C-alpha positions in Angstrom: 64.3 -54.3 -3.2 62.5 -51.5 -5.3 63.1 -48.4 -4.8 61.7 -45.5 -7.2 64.3 -42.2 -7.0 65.0 -39.6 -10.4 66.8 -41.5 -12.7 70.8 -40.8 -12.6 72.7 -40.5 -16.0 76.3 -41.4 -14.2 76.8 -45.0 -13.9 79.6 -44.2 -10.8 76.6 -42.0 -9.1 74.3 -45.0 -9.4 76.5 -47.5 -7.9 77.6 -44.9 -4.8 73.2 -44.9 -4.6 73.1 -48.3 -4.9 75.9 -48.2 -1.6 74.7 -46.3 0.0 71.0 -48.3 0.4 73.1 -52.0 1.0 74.9 -50.6 3.3 71.7 -49.3 5.3 69.4 -52.1 4.0 71.8 -54.8 5.2 73.0 -53.1 8.2 76.5 -53.6 7.2 78.6 -50.4 7.2 81.7 -51.7 5.7 80.8 -52.6 2.2 82.8 -51.0 -0.2 83.2 -50.3 -4.1 85.2 -53.2 -5.5 87.5 -51.5 -8.3 87.8 -48.5 -9.7 86.5 -47.2 -13.8 88.8 -48.9 -16.2 89.4 -51.8 -13.9 88.0 -55.0 -14.7 85.4 -55.7 -12.5 84.4 -59.3 -13.1 80.7 -58.7 -12.5 80.8 -57.4 -8.7 80.9 -53.5 -7.9 80.2 -53.9 -4.4 81.9 -56.1 -2.1 81.8 -57.4 1.8 85.6 -56.9 2.6 85.0 -58.9 5.9 83.7 -62.0 4.8 85.6 -64.2 2.8 83.5 -67.6 2.8 81.0 -67.2 1.1 82.1 -64.2 -0.7 79.0 -61.6 -0.4 79.2 -59.4 -3.5 76.7 -56.8 -5.8 76.6 -55.9 -9.0 74.9 -52.6 -9.7 72.8 -52.2 -13.5 71.9 -49.4 -14.2 68.9 -49.3 -17.0 66.4 -47.6 -19.1 63.5 -46.5 -16.7 61.2 -48.9 -18.3 63.2 -51.6 -20.3 63.2 -54.8 -18.4 66.6 -56.8 -17.6 66.8 -59.8 -19.3 66.9 -63.2 -17.6 70.3 -63.7 -20.0 72.1 -60.9 -18.6 71.5 -61.6 -15.2 73.2 -65.1 -16.0 76.1 -63.7 -17.6 76.8 -61.3 -14.6 76.3 -64.6 -12.3 79.1 -66.3 -14.4 81.4 -63.5 -14.0 81.0 -63.1 -10.6 81.5 -66.5 -9.9 84.9 -66.8 -11.0 
């Protein structure tokens, strides 16, 4: 999915925008934020509490507007989430 919006400077605001968009786009209103600030998230920001096998989750990464996400970063986040 690609969206264009005014950039957020707050990671928490960005996570809430992602949560809203995923709930709406996937027609899954029960998606939830995974952890509170300071908690270990293990690569997960949003999860579906009703689906346990397989788990469904999302990672929200706030980057600078024109900075590409590196494939090594994506692989590292997937490894963390699989734990």
